[in-house]
PDBQT receptor file of N, H, CA, C and O in Angstrom, charges set to zero:
ATOM      1  N   UNK A   1       1.067  -0.988   0.105  1.00  0.00    +0.000 N 
ATOM      2  CA  UNK A   1      -0.109  -0.365  -0.505  1.00  0.00    +0.000 C 
ATOM      3  C   UNK A   1       0.939   1.162   0.230  1.00  0.00    +0.000 C 
ATOM      4  O   UNK A   1       0.708   2.278  -0.237  1.00  0.00    +0.000 OA
ATOM      5  N   UNK A   2       2.002   0.999   1.334  1.00  0.00    +0.000 N 
ATOM      6  H   UNK A   2       2.190   0.093   1.713  1.00  0.00    +0.000 HD
ATOM      7  CA  UNK A   2       2.545   2.343   1.112  1.00  0.00    +0.000 C 
ATOM      8  C   UNK A   2       3.993   2.858  -0.474  1.00  0.00    +0.000 C 
ATOM      9  O   UNK A   2       4.737   3.833  -0.582  1.00  0.00    +0.000 OA
ATOM     10  N   UNK A   3       3.748   1.492  -1.480  1.00  0.00    +0.000 N 
ATOM     11  H   UNK A   3       3.143   0.700  -1.393  1.00  0.00    +0.000 HD
ATOM     12  CA  UNK A   3       4.324   1.482  -3.007  1.00  0.00    +0.000 C 
ATOM     13  C   UNK A   3       3.741   1.869  -3.078  1.00  0.00    +0.000 C 
ATOM     14  O   UNK A   3       3.961   3.024  -2.712  1.00  0.00    +0.000 OA
ATOM     15  N   UNK A   4       2.360   1.653  -3.541  1.00  0.00    +0.000 N 
ATOM     16  H   UNK A   4       2.182   0.715  -3.838  1.00  0.00    +0.000 HD
ATOM     17  CA  UNK A   4       1.128   2.457  -4.689  1.00  0.00    +0.000 C 
ATOM     18  C   UNK A   4       0.995   4.105  -4.244  1.00  0.00    +0.000 C 
ATOM     19  O   UNK A   4       0.853   4.967  -5.111  1.00  0.00    +0.000 OA
ATOM     20  N   UNK A   5       1.065   4.464  -2.676  1.00  0.00    +0.000 N 
ATOM     21  H   UNK A   5       1.180   3.764  -1.971  1.00  0.00    +0.000 HD
ATOM     22  CA  UNK A   5       0.864   5.810  -2.263  1.00  0.00    +0.000 C 
ATOM     23  C   UNK A   5       1.858   6.443  -3.098  1.00  0.00    +0.000 C 
ATOM     24  O   UNK A   5       1.408   7.266  -3.895  1.00  0.00    +0.000 OA
ATOM     25  N   UNK A   6       3.202   6.235  -3.100  1.00  0.00    +0.000 N 
ATOM     26  H   UNK A   6       3.567   5.567  -2.452  1.00  0.00    +0.000 HD
ATOM     27  CA  UNK A   6       4.554   6.800  -3.543  1.00  0.00    +0.000 C 
ATOM     28  C   UNK A   6       4.116   6.794  -5.613  1.00  0.00    +0.000 C 
ATOM     29  O   UNK A   6       4.255   7.749  -6.377  1.00  0.00    +0.000 OA
ATOM     30  N   UNK A   7       3.666   5.560  -5.915  1.00  0.00    +0.000 N 
ATOM     31  H   UNK A   7       3.553   4.784  -5.294  1.00  0.00    +0.000 HD
ATOM     32  CA  UNK A   7       4.100   5.519  -7.045  1.00  0.00    +0.000 C 
ATOM     33  C   UNK A   7       2.490   6.982  -7.834  1.00  0.00    +0.000 C 
ATOM     34  O   UNK A   7       2.572   7.735  -8.804  1.00  0.00    +0.000 OA
ATOM     35  N   UNK A   8       1.403   6.788  -6.926  1.00  0.00    +0.000 N 
ATOM     36  H   UNK A   8       1.336   6.176  -6.138  1.00  0.00    +0.000 HD
ATOM     37  CA  UNK A   8       0.317   7.917  -7.327  1.00  0.00    +0.000 C 
ATOM     38  C   UNK A   8       0.805   9.249  -7.085  1.00  0.00    +0.000 C 
ATOM     39  O   UNK A   8       0.649  10.276  -7.746  1.00  0.00    +0.000 OA
ATOM     40  N   UNK A   9       1.572   8.988  -5.758  1.00  0.00    +0.000 N 
ATOM     41  H   UNK A   9       1.698   8.153  -5.221  1.00  0.00    +0.000 HD
ATOM     42  CA  UNK A   9       2.239  10.757  -5.727  1.00  0.00    +0.000 C 
ATOM     43  C   UNK A   9       3.139  11.494  -6.797  1.00  0.00    +0.000 C 
ATOM     44  O   UNK A   9       3.176  12.689  -7.093  1.00  0.00    +0.000 OA
ATOM     45  N   UNK A  10       4.176   9.927  -7.510  1.00  0.00    +0.000 N 
ATOM     46  H   UNK A  10       4.146   8.957  -7.269  1.00  0.00    +0.000 HD
ATOM     47  CA  UNK A  10       4.781  10.810  -8.834  1.00  0.00    +0.000 C 
ATOM     48  C   UNK A  10       4.657  10.930  -9.219  1.00  0.00    +0.000 C 
ATOM     49  O   UNK A  10       5.379  11.655  -9.904  1.00  0.00    +0.000 OA
ATOM     50  N   UNK A  11       3.253  10.411  -9.717  1.00  0.00    +0.000 N 
ATOM     51  H   UNK A  11       2.667   9.823  -9.160  1.00  0.00    +0.000 HD
ATOM     52  CA  UNK A  11       2.545  10.586 -11.022  1.00  0.00    +0.000 C 
ATOM     53  C   UNK A  11       2.383  11.382 -10.791  1.00  0.00    +0.000 C 
ATOM     54  O   UNK A  11       3.016  12.210 -11.446  1.00  0.00    +0.000 OA
ATOM     55  N   UNK A  12       1.743  11.766 -10.054  1.00  0.00    +0.000 N 
ATOM     56  H   UNK A  12       1.229  11.094  -9.522  1.00  0.00    +0.000 HD
ATOM     57  CA  UNK A  12       0.645  12.838 -10.494  1.00  0.00    +0.000 C 
ATOM     58  C   UNK A  12       1.531  14.574  -9.380  1.00  0.00    +0.000 C 
ATOM     59  O   UNK A  12       0.760  15.531  -9.451  1.00  0.00    +0.000 OA
ATOM     60  N   UNK A  13       2.397  14.790  -8.830  1.00  0.00    +0.000 N 
ATOM     61  H   UNK A  13       3.024  14.013  -8.772  1.00  0.00    +0.000 HD
ATOM     62  CA  UNK A  13       3.445  15.604  -8.793  1.00  0.00    +0.000 C 
ATOM     63  C   UNK A  13       2.689  17.303  -9.461  1.00  0.00    +0.000 C 
ATOM     64  O   UNK A  13       2.502  18.373  -8.882  1.00  0.00    +0.000 OA
ATOM     65  N   UNK A  14       2.517  17.016 -10.388  1.00  0.00    +0.000 N 
ATOM     66  H   UNK A  14       2.669  16.147 -10.858  1.00  0.00    +0.000 HD
ATOM     67  CA  UNK A  14       2.833  17.504 -11.598  1.00  0.00    +0.000 C 
ATOM     68  C   UNK A  14       1.361  18.643 -11.166  1.00  0.00    +0.000 C 
ATOM     69  O   UNK A  14       1.525  19.711 -10.577  1.00  0.00    +0.000 OA
ATOM     70  N   UNK A  15       0.238  18.211 -11.531  1.00  0.00    +0.000 N 
ATOM     71  H   UNK A  15       0.105  17.343 -12.009  1.00  0.00    +0.000 HD
ATOM     72  CA  UNK A  15      -0.280  18.454 -11.106  1.00  0.00    +0.000 C 
ATOM     73  C   UNK A  15      -0.835  18.850  -9.391  1.00  0.00    +0.000 C 
ATOM     74  O   UNK A  15      -1.696  19.681  -9.101  1.00  0.00    +0.000 OA
ATOM     75  N   UNK A  16      -0.297  18.253  -8.737  1.00  0.00    +0.000 N 
ATOM     76  H   UNK A  16       0.402  17.578  -8.974  1.00  0.00    +0.000 HD
ATOM     77  CA  UNK A  16      -0.089  18.219  -7.010  1.00  0.00    +0.000 C 
ATOM     78  C   UNK A  16       0.054  20.005  -6.644  1.00  0.00    +0.000 C 
ATOM     79  O   UNK A  16      -0.409  20.340  -5.553  1.00  0.00    +0.000 OA
ATOM     80  N   UNK A  17       0.578  20.940  -7.388  1.00  0.00    +0.000 N 
ATOM     81  H   UNK A  17       0.954  20.668  -8.274  1.00  0.00    +0.000 HD
ATOM     82  CA  UNK A  17       0.879  21.824  -6.719  1.00  0.00    +0.000 C 
ATOM     83  C   UNK A  17      -0.450  22.908  -7.494  1.00  0.00    +0.000 C 
ATOM     84  O   UNK A  17      -0.358  23.946  -6.840  1.00  0.00    +0.000 OA
ATOM     85  N   UNK A  18      -1.181  23.038  -8.172  1.00  0.00    +0.000 N 
ATOM     86  H   UNK A  18      -1.256  22.194  -8.704  1.00  0.00    +0.000 HD
ATOM     87  CA  UNK A  18      -2.589  23.312  -9.213  1.00  0.00    +0.000 C 
ATOM     88  C   UNK A  18      -3.337  22.923  -7.340  1.00  0.00    +0.000 C 
ATOM     89  O   UNK A  18      -3.289  23.701  -6.387  1.00  0.00    +0.000 OA
ATOM     90  N   UNK A  19      -3.899  21.639  -7.349  1.00  0.00    +0.000 N 
ATOM     91  H   UNK A  19      -3.938  21.007  -8.123  1.00  0.00    +0.000 HD
ATOM     92  CA  UNK A  19      -4.395  21.172  -6.118  1.00  0.00    +0.000 C 
ATOM     93  C   UNK A  19      -4.485  21.426  -5.069  1.00  0.00    +0.000 C 
ATOM     94  O   UNK A  19      -5.367  21.277  -4.224  1.00  0.00    +0.000 OA
ATOM     95  N   UNK A  20      -3.394  21.898  -5.083  1.00  0.00    +0.000 N 
ATOM     96  H   UNK A  20      -2.676  22.019  -5.769  1.00  0.00    +0.000 HD
ATOM     97  CA  UNK A  20      -2.860  22.320  -3.114  1.00  0.00    +0.000 C 
ATOM     98  C   UNK A  20      -3.357  24.257  -3.545  1.00  0.00    +0.000 C 
ATOM     99  O   UNK A  20      -3.777  25.130  -2.786  1.00  0.00    +0.000 OA
ATOM    100  N   UNK A  21      -3.089  24.302  -4.913  1.00  0.00    +0.000 N 
ATOM    101  H   UNK A  21      -2.748  23.593  -5.530  1.00  0.00    +0.000 HD
ATOM    102  CA  UNK A  21      -3.764  26.290  -4.724  1.00  0.00    +0.000 C 
ATOM    103  C   UNK A  21      -4.802  25.978  -4.513  1.00  0.00    +0.000 C 
ATOM    104  O   UNK A  21      -5.424  26.262  -3.489  1.00  0.00    +0.000 OA
ATOM    105  N   UNK A  22      -5.143  25.424  -5.302  1.00  0.00    +0.000 N 
ATOM    106  H   UNK A  22      -4.638  25.193  -6.134  1.00  0.00    +0.000 HD
ATOM    107  CA  UNK A  22      -7.334  24.893  -5.867  1.00  0.00    +0.000 C 
ATOM    108  C   UNK A  22      -7.771  24.777  -4.198  1.00  0.00    +0.000 C 
ATOM    109  O   UNK A  22      -8.824  25.232  -3.750  1.00  0.00    +0.000 OA
ATOM    110  N   UNK A  23      -6.792  24.113  -3.439  1.00  0.00    +0.000 N 
ATOM    111  H   UNK A  23      -5.937  23.743  -3.802  1.00  0.00    +0.000 HD
ATOM    112  CA  UNK A  23      -7.877  24.187  -2.585  1.00  0.00    +0.000 C 
ATOM    113  C   UNK A  23      -7.805  25.180  -1.419  1.00  0.00    +0.000 C 
ATOM    114  O   UNK A  23      -8.758  25.289  -0.648  1.00  0.00    +0.000 OA
ATOM    115  N   UNK A  24      -6.457  26.053  -1.250  1.00  0.00    +0.000 N 
ATOM    116  H   UNK A  24      -5.683  25.964  -1.876  1.00  0.00    +0.000 HD
ATOM    117  CA  UNK A  24      -6.939  27.238  -0.313  1.00  0.00    +0.000 C 
ATOM    118  C   UNK A  24      -6.937  28.202  -1.407  1.00  0.00    +0.000 C 
ATOM    119  O   UNK A  24      -6.212  29.195  -1.451  1.00  0.00    +0.000 OA
ATOM    120  N   UNK A  25      -7.827  27.838  -2.327  1.00  0.00    +0.000 N 
ATOM    121  H   UNK A  25      -8.416  27.031  -2.292  1.00  0.00    +0.000 HD
ATOM    122  CA  UNK A  25      -8.256  29.343  -2.668  1.00  0.00    +0.000 C 
ATOM    123  C   UNK A  25     -10.300  28.944  -2.530  1.00  0.00    +0.000 C 
ATOM    124  O   UNK A  25     -11.201  29.732  -2.816  1.00  0.00    +0.000 OA
ATOM    125  N   UNK A  26     -10.472  27.277  -1.932  1.00  0.00    +0.000 N 
ATOM    126  H   UNK A  26      -9.740  26.637  -1.699  1.00  0.00    +0.000 HD
ATOM    127  CA  UNK A  26     -11.756  27.752  -1.827  1.00  0.00    +0.000 C 
ATOM    128  C   UNK A  26     -11.861  27.731  -0.522  1.00  0.00    +0.000 C 
ATOM    129  O   UNK A  26     -13.008  27.815  -0.083  1.00  0.00    +0.000 OA
ATOM    130  N   UNK A  27     -10.621  27.605   0.554  1.00  0.00    +0.000 N 
ATOM    131  H   UNK A  27      -9.690  27.537   0.197  1.00  0.00    +0.000 HD
ATOM    132  CA  UNK A  27     -10.481  27.946   2.046  1.00  0.00    +0.000 C 
ATOM    133  C   UNK A  27     -11.029  29.781   1.863  1.00  0.00    +0.000 C 
ATOM    134  O   UNK A  27     -12.068  30.299   2.272  1.00  0.00    +0.000 OA
ATOM    135  N   UNK A  28      -9.899  30.394   1.117  1.00  0.00    +0.000 N 
ATOM    136  H   UNK A  28      -9.055  29.973   0.785  1.00  0.00    +0.000 HD
ATOM    137  CA  UNK A  28     -10.591  31.538   1.109  1.00  0.00    +0.000 C 
ATOM    138  C   UNK A  28     -11.656  31.616   1.366  1.00  0.00    +0.000 C 
ATOM    139  O   UNK A  28     -12.143  31.878   2.466  1.00  0.00    +0.000 OA
ATOM    140  N   UNK A  29     -12.305  31.345   0.144  1.00  0.00    +0.000 N 
ATOM    141  H   UNK A  29     -11.909  31.132  -0.749  1.00  0.00    +0.000 HD
ATOM    142  CA  UNK A  29     -13.536  32.256  -0.247  1.00  0.00    +0.000 C 
ATOM    143  C   UNK A  29     -14.439  31.610   0.623  1.00  0.00    +0.000 C 
ATOM    144  O   UNK A  29     -15.543  32.153   0.580  1.00  0.00    +0.000 OA
ATOM    145  N   UNK A  30     -14.342  30.052   1.880  1.00  0.00    +0.000 N 
ATOM    146  H   UNK A  30     -13.445  29.611   1.915  1.00  0.00    +0.000 HD
ATOM    147  CA  UNK A  30     -15.410  30.016   2.779  1.00  0.00    +0.000 C 
ATOM    148  C   UNK A  30     -15.346  30.896   3.659  1.00  0.00    +0.000 C 
ATOM    149  O   UNK A  30     -16.249  31.540   4.194  1.00  0.00    +0.000 OA
ATOM    150  N   UNK A  31     -13.827  30.922   3.858  1.00  0.00    +0.000 N 
ATOM    151  H   UNK A  31     -13.094  30.399   3.423  1.00  0.00    +0.000 HD
ATOM    152  CA  UNK A  31     -13.205  32.268   5.251  1.00  0.00    +0.000 C 
ATOM    153  C   UNK A  31     -13.944  33.792   4.909  1.00  0.00    +0.000 C 
ATOM    154  O   UNK A  31     -14.402  34.497   5.809  1.00  0.00    +0.000 OA
ATOM    155  N   UNK A  32     -13.979  34.188   3.394  1.00  0.00    +0.000 N 
ATOM    156  H   UNK A  32     -13.607  33.616   2.664  1.00  0.00    +0.000 HD
ATOM    157  CA  UNK A  32     -14.628  35.296   3.312  1.00  0.00    +0.000 C 
ATOM    158  C   UNK A  32     -15.894  35.086   2.831  1.00  0.00    +0.000 C 
ATOM    159  O   UNK A  32     -16.608  36.076   2.985  1.00  0.00    +0.000 OA
ATOM    160  N   UNK A  33     -16.483  34.059   2.250  1.00  0.00    +0.000 N 
ATOM    161  H   UNK A  33     -15.903  33.254   2.125  1.00  0.00    +0.000 HD
ATOM    162  CA  UNK A  33     -17.857  34.277   2.758  1.00  0.00    +0.000 C 
ATOM    163  C   UNK A  33     -18.522  33.845   3.473  1.00  0.00    +0.000 C 
ATOM    164  O   UNK A  33     -19.706  33.628   3.215  1.00  0.00    +0.000 OA
ATOM    165  N   UNK A  34     -17.776  33.490   4.996  1.00  0.00    +0.000 N 
ATOM    166  H   UNK A  34     -16.814  33.666   5.206  1.00  0.00    +0.000 HD
ATOM    167  CA  UNK A  34     -18.657  33.036   6.033  1.00  0.00    +0.000 C 
ATOM    168  C   UNK A  34     -18.866  34.569   6.951  1.00  0.00    +0.000 C 
ATOM    169  O   UNK A  34     -19.752  34.997   7.690  1.00  0.00    +0.000 OA
ATOM    170  N   UNK A  35     -17.536  35.103   6.456  1.00  0.00    +0.000 N 
ATOM    171  H   UNK A  35     -16.816  34.754   5.856  1.00  0.00    +0.000 HD
ATOM    172  CA  UNK A  35     -16.759  37.011   7.451  1.00  0.00    +0.000 C 
ATOM    173  C   UNK A  35     -17.827  38.092   6.757  1.00  0.00    +0.000 C 
ATOM    174  O   UNK A  35     -18.006  39.184   7.295  1.00  0.00    +0.000 OA
ATOM    175  N   UNK A  36     -18.611  37.674   5.377  1.00  0.00    +0.000 N 
ATOM    176  H   UNK A  36     -18.466  36.786   4.940  1.00  0.00    +0.000 HD
ATOM    177  CA  UNK A  36     -19.119  38.723   4.905  1.00  0.00    +0.000 C 
ATOM    178  C   UNK A  36     -20.243  39.087   5.250  1.00  0.00    +0.000 C 
ATOM    179  O   UNK A  36     -20.398  40.192   4.730  1.00  0.00    +0.000 OA
ATOM    180  N   UNK A  37     -21.383  38.744   5.984  1.00  0.00    +0.000 N 
ATOM    181  H   UNK A  37     -21.257  37.847   6.406  1.00  0.00    +0.000 HD
ATOM    182  CA  UNK A  37     -23.036  39.481   6.768  1.00  0.00    +0.000 C 
ATOM    183  C   UNK A  37     -22.045  40.332   8.000  1.00  0.00    +0.000 C 
ATOM    184  O   UNK A  37     -22.479  41.406   8.416  1.00  0.00    +0.000 OA
ATOM    185  N   UNK A  38     -20.929  39.880   8.455  1.00  0.00    +0.000 N 
ATOM    186  H   UNK A  38     -20.576  39.008   8.117  1.00  0.00    +0.000 HD
ATOM    187  CA  UNK A  38     -20.589  41.227  10.016  1.00  0.00    +0.000 C 
ATOM    188  C   UNK A  38     -20.405  42.534   8.947  1.00  0.00    +0.000 C 
ATOM    189  O   UNK A  38     -21.224  43.430   9.153  1.00  0.00    +0.000 OA
ATOM    190  N   UNK A  39     -19.694  42.714   8.120  1.00  0.00    +0.000 N 
ATOM    191  H   UNK A  39     -19.029  41.986   7.953  1.00  0.00    +0.000 HD
ATOM    192  CA  UNK A  39     -18.793  42.809   7.269  1.00  0.00    +0.000 C 
ATOM    193  C   UNK A  39     -20.067  44.787   6.713  1.00  0.00    +0.000 C 
ATOM    194  O   UNK A  39     -19.893  46.003   6.639  1.00  0.00    +0.000 OA
ATOM    195  N   UNK A  40     -21.692  43.272   6.411  1.00  0.00    +0.000 N 
ATOM    196  H   UNK A  40     -21.833  42.284   6.470  1.00  0.00    +0.000 HD
ATOM    197  CA  UNK A  40     -22.656  44.685   5.396  1.00  0.00    +0.000 C 
ATOM    198  C   UNK A  40     -23.016  45.772   7.102  1.00  0.00    +0.000 C 
ATOM    199  O   UNK A  40     -23.634  46.835   7.039  1.00  0.00    +0.000 OA
TER     200      UNK A  40
């Protein structure tokens, strides 16, 4: 199982950074959306 995980990570290393950036953007949008009613 550990070797399978390593091969999956090795294969998807090109898109791993893009996926992390997308997840971070979603979290930022969530936090902004939750704080938006307090600003209005």
